N, C-alpha and C positions, 0 to 999 in steps of 0.2 A: 510747374517751374521747371524753364529748364534745365537740363544737367547737362554736367559738362565730365571730364577723365580730370585727375591731374596731372595729366600727362598730357596737358592740351599748351600748344600755344598761339602768343603772336604774330602772326609772321607777314612780312614783308617783301620786298625787290629793291636790294641793291648793287646798281654794279651791273645788271640780269641775273644776281645769284640771287636764292633766296635764302631770307636768316630774320629766328625767330626771339621770342622773351619770353622767358619764363613767363606762367603766374602764379601770383601769392594763392596760400590755401583760403579756399570760399567756401561759406554753405553751400553753395552749390555740390561741394564734392561730397557732399553728405546726406546722411539716409534724412527723413524726418526727425529723427529726434539730435538730433547732431545741433678949431679955432686958429690957429699956426696954420701959415702953408711950409709945405718943403724944398729946398732946393730945388728942387725940378716943379712944382708949380702949383705940382697937384694936391689938393688938401688931405689931411694927413685924419685918417680911420677916428672914429672911437668905435673903441674897440667895451664889452664889456661877458664879465663873470662873476663865475658863482663860488665858495670857498668856503666848505666844512667841514663842523671836524662834533665828532658827537660823545654824548653824558654834559651838557651844559656846561654848568661852569658850579665857585662859589657862588654868593650876592657881592657878601660882605669882600671881597675881592677883587668886583668887576664893575659892581655896579656908582657912576660915581654921586656926590654924597649931591650933588648940584645939580640944578638942568643951566640951561643955556654954554656961553662959550668959557666962560667965568669958572669952567669945573676943572679938579685939584684930578687928576690922575689918580685910580686907585691901585691899588697894589700889585695886579696882575697886565693893567694894562701901562705897567708905566713902561715897559718895553719900547712900545707902539709910543711916546713922549716926542721922540723927532715925526712923531705922520699926524699929527692936531690939531694941527691948522688944515691935513689936504683926506681929515676923518672926521664922521657923523656917526654917532654914539647913538642907538635903540635900547631903550629897555622898559619893560613894562608891558609891550605887545601883547594881543596873545592870536592864540587856534583857537576862533572859538566852537566849543564842541555836537551845540544846537539838539542839545539833550541825550547827544549817544555817544557809547562810550569810545574812552581813550583809548585805541590802538601804541602799544610803550614803545617806542621811536621809530614809529612812518608817519606820526597822525599830527606832531608837529615839525618835520622836514618837509611832506611833503606838502603838509596842512597851508605855509609860508608860500608855498611855491606853487602851487597852483591856486588855490581860492579857496576850495572845497573844503567841508568841515570833516572832517576823519575819513578822510582818502587810505586807499589800502595799496596795494600794491598794482593793482592796477585802476590807475587812475582815473579820471573817464574825460579828462583833460590836457590839452598841453600844458609841460608846468613853462610859467616864468620866462628863460634862459632861451626855448622853443619861439616863442610868440617874439621876444627880442628879433633870435637867427630871423624871423621871419622878412624884420626889418632888418635889419645888416649884411645880413649873413651871406647875402648873396652874388658879391660882388669878391669869394675868396672861391680858395684850393679849395679849403678844407668849411661846412655848415658848422661844425661849433668841431673843440678838444676836447676830450675827457679823459680825466688821469685822477690815477689813484695809488696813494704813493706807501696805504698801507698794506697792500700787497692783496686786496679784496675786489676780485674785476668786475665793481659792483659800479650805476651811478643812478644820480634822483634824478638824472632830465630827462623825461620821458614824453613825446613823442606825441601819443597817445594812450590806452588802452594797451595794459601790457607788452610797451617796447620801449623800453629802458633805453640809451644810446650806453652800448658796453662801453667801461675806463683803460686806458692804457695802466700796465701795475707796472711796463718793467721800464727804467730810463732808456736802454741799447734801446729796444721796439719804439719807442714811441720818439725816439733818435728816426732807424728808420722808416717809421712811419713820414716824417716830416720831411726828411731833409734826406732820404734814403731815393730811392728808383720816383722819377715824377718829378720829384725840387728840378726846380730853375731857382740859380744864382736871377735874384734880379742887378748883378750889377758887371753878373759878365757880357763881355764884345761880341759873342756869338749864342746867338739863338736859334733850333732848327724846330721846330714844330715835330713831336715823338709818333709813327707814323698810324704805331698800335691804338693810340688813344683819336685820331684821325679819325680808325678802324669805328671802335668804339661808339664815336657821337654819330656817327651813319647807322650806324644798325638802331638802336636809343632813337632815330629820324625817323626808320622805318617802316615804323609800328601805325604809325596816327592813324588810318581806315579800319585798321584792327581791330582797336584800343573802340574809337567808338564805334562801331556796329559791340563787340560786345557788349558799353554799358548799357544800350537798347535793351541786353536778354536778361542780365540780371535781376532781381529779389532790391532791392531793398537797400538791406541789408549789405549783402555784395556791392552795391553800386557804394556805399560808402566805405566800404575798406580798402575797393581796385585806387578810387578817389586817394587815400592815402597814397595805396603804393605809387601811383599814375604821376600823384607830386612830385613824393621820391625820387621817382625817375627824370623827372622833369631836373629837381636838383641838381643827379649829378649829371644832364646835361650840358645844366648854364656854368654846371665846375668843369667839366670838360672843353666848353669851348674857352675857357679861361687861360686852358694849357694850351691855345692853340696861339696864344697870343704873347709875346714877347713881354716879360714881366718889367714894371715903370722900376726905374728904379731907384733906392733905400738907401739914404744921405745914413753913413759909421758903419752900416753891415758889412759886418767879420762872420758867413758858416762855422760853426761850433763843432768841434772838434765831437768825433764821436764817444760815448760812453766805454765803459770797455765794459764785461760782463759781472755780472752785478747780481749778487746774493739778493731774491725777496726776503723779509722777516717782521714779527711782530712785534720785534723790540724795538724799544722807541727810539734808541741812538740810532740801526737805521735805518728806520722810519721817517725822525729827521735830518739824513743825509740823502733815502732817497726823494724826497724828499724838495728837498735845496737841486739838488742837476735835475728835477723835472719843473722845475719852476725856472730856473737855469735856462732852458731848451722852450721851457713855453715862453716864452721872455723875448727870445730868439727869433722864436713860429709868428707875434704879435707882428717885433718890427719890421719880418722879410715878408708882413701882409698874407700870413699864409690863409691866417683867423680873425676873424673877428669874436670868435663868444669861446666861451671854454668855462668848463667846470673843473677844480678840484680839489678833490676829494682825502683834507687829510687824517680824515683816520673815521668808519664807519660810523654810522648811528649807536650801533653796538657796538663801543668799541673796544678793538683788540687790540689799544697795545697794550704791552705790556712793561715793566721792567729791566733789562739784563739777568738773566742768572733765576727771573721767578716767570712761577708760569702765571698766577690771578690777572685777569685782566686788567685791564681797567672799567669793565658793568660790572665784570663780576662784584671790584670795591667796590663801584657804588650803592651795591645792594647788600653786602658782606662786611665791607669797615666799620670798625662799632665807633663813633663822632667821638674824638680828642677833650674829653673835657674842659682840659686847659685851652686849646683853638677857641675849639664848639663845631670845630666842623670834622670834617674827613680829613685825613694828614694825606696818606697816596693817592686820593680820587684830586685834591687841591694840588700833587704835584705835576698830577698831566693836565689839569684845566693850567696847569701856567705854561705848558711845554705850548700845549694849541693855543696861544701866544706870541708866543718867544716864537710860533714856526708861519706862526702870520706871520706878525712882523718881519722875518725872512723875506715871507715872500712877495716883499712891497718892495725890499733890498733890493731881489733880481727887475722889478720893475723901476725902479727907478735909477737905476745906475746909467739906463741906455739912454742918452741926449735925443729926443726927437724938439724939433721946430725950435719952439720959444722954452720950450723944457724938456720933462723927459718922457720917456713912455706913458708912467703912472698918468701927470698926465691928462690924457690921451683914453685916460682907461675909467668904465668904472667898474667897481670892483662887490657887492656883496656877498661877503660873509656871515653865517648864521651856525648855530646848534644845530641840535634835534627837540633838545628841551630846556627847563632852565636849572629843575631839583634834580637828577638824575633815578635819585632815589626811590623818588613817588613820579617819575615817568612825567612831568611837572609839566604842561606845555599852555599854561601865565609866564608872560614875561619872557619870550626866548631869545636871547641874549642875542643882537646883531649888528653889524654895521658899512655902511658904505663906506669906501676909500678911494679916491681918486675923485676928480671932477670931469669926467668925461667932458673933456674939451670947451670948458663951461658951463658945461648944461643942470651941476648940480652946486651948490651947497654945504659948502661943510667946515669943521672946523668946533664943531659944539654937540651936546646929551640931552637928545629928546628925551625927557620919563613918557607915556605911553596910556601911563592910569586908566588898563584896561581900555583900550580900542585896538580893535580887530587890526590883527596884524596882515592881514591884508593890506592897508594902507599901503604904508612901505612898496608892496607888493607891486600895488597900483603905481606910484612916484616914479617907480622903478622905472616905468614901464613908458609910462609921459617922459624920463628925459630921457627918453632912451629914443623916443618918436617916434611910438608905438600908441596910431591914434586908439584911446582907450577915454573909455569918459569913467560909466563905474567896472567892477573885476572884483570879481569875490563870489560865492555863492551861499544860499539862506545865510543864518548870523554874519556868516562874512565879506555879505556884500556892502561897499560900500563906495560911493561918490566921494569922499573925499582925499583930498589932491591931501599931501604933506608938505605944502608953498614955501616952510622952511629948507626944504633938500631942490625943492628943482629952482631949480633960476627961475 
């Protein structure tokens, strides 16, 4: 096998000068062990996002007692009544274990997002948001935006094994990333391309010949790794191209104010406020066409939320709190489950506040909300709660509750991808694999 030093770079020529791009860590470095139209005439983009809350739900307070359109909103979903016609509620869909042990707080979340039975944190396939981003995310400054309001720098958006997209945990950092250096106000009368962007674009373009030579000299494992690496470089290059073009004007857009310094915390009051600020900034980013894909983590799958002044976390309570004999469920755990649905409603409020075309920003979004399990005490991955909000510019139908009756939850992942234009007929692996579109969802 050809050997390379970790110090190797790909070199090219730009304007008579030498440029270089460092390589990712390769096996070769190791030894053998190792709908409506906007006023501008531009079609309004359709956006996709996910919204995650941890530690499941209280079934009797969340699952509607009947299916179809005439269901009654149960107690925890009652705050969402204003969005009844723009929600599709899914219960009774399972992550199929394929005879392998459930990995608590990982299997449910990543199984839903990858279609792989019992994945771990080294998932072997892209998550569905990444697959959708490959379809709709190329014409924006950011391929996707990941946010965590609970203070944990984590996301469940994976490019490939061991490559999670990092999350912003601070509203101020999120603001500066989106609306700080490099942001072009779409309604500004003055536009001047950033010369630094032009140089970066040229540097990336200049290594083409070296890239092709390198791909011919490495092993198959390294070729795959390099292919992923160069794909990411091409994506960066495309995004830099966009920054060299004047942005399309956006009706009703006003740049948000910079939030002040804000202390992150895990108490639920602080997390709710952080979440509201992030939702407001995200909505503005979507309106200004900075991204078409996003992932919001309200609480981690091992939810670290706690009540102000308390030390016991939500996750701890799901295992240690006794069931209230009168209520029939864990009272403190139930409060966090209720708070999660209030936060979800507030997230939708921010999308719905922004007028867009004949409706609002929410009408041009498809947001998949889900948890990591159903019953947190037992880490159950049967009947994981999930919802779809928005109408994706008319690509999905909403306004009902659907009971899955033990079907693979990959059916939902398949249908969401199809609604967003991904050309896929089958999705999932082993016991999760399906070609059964949820036809009630995909318009």
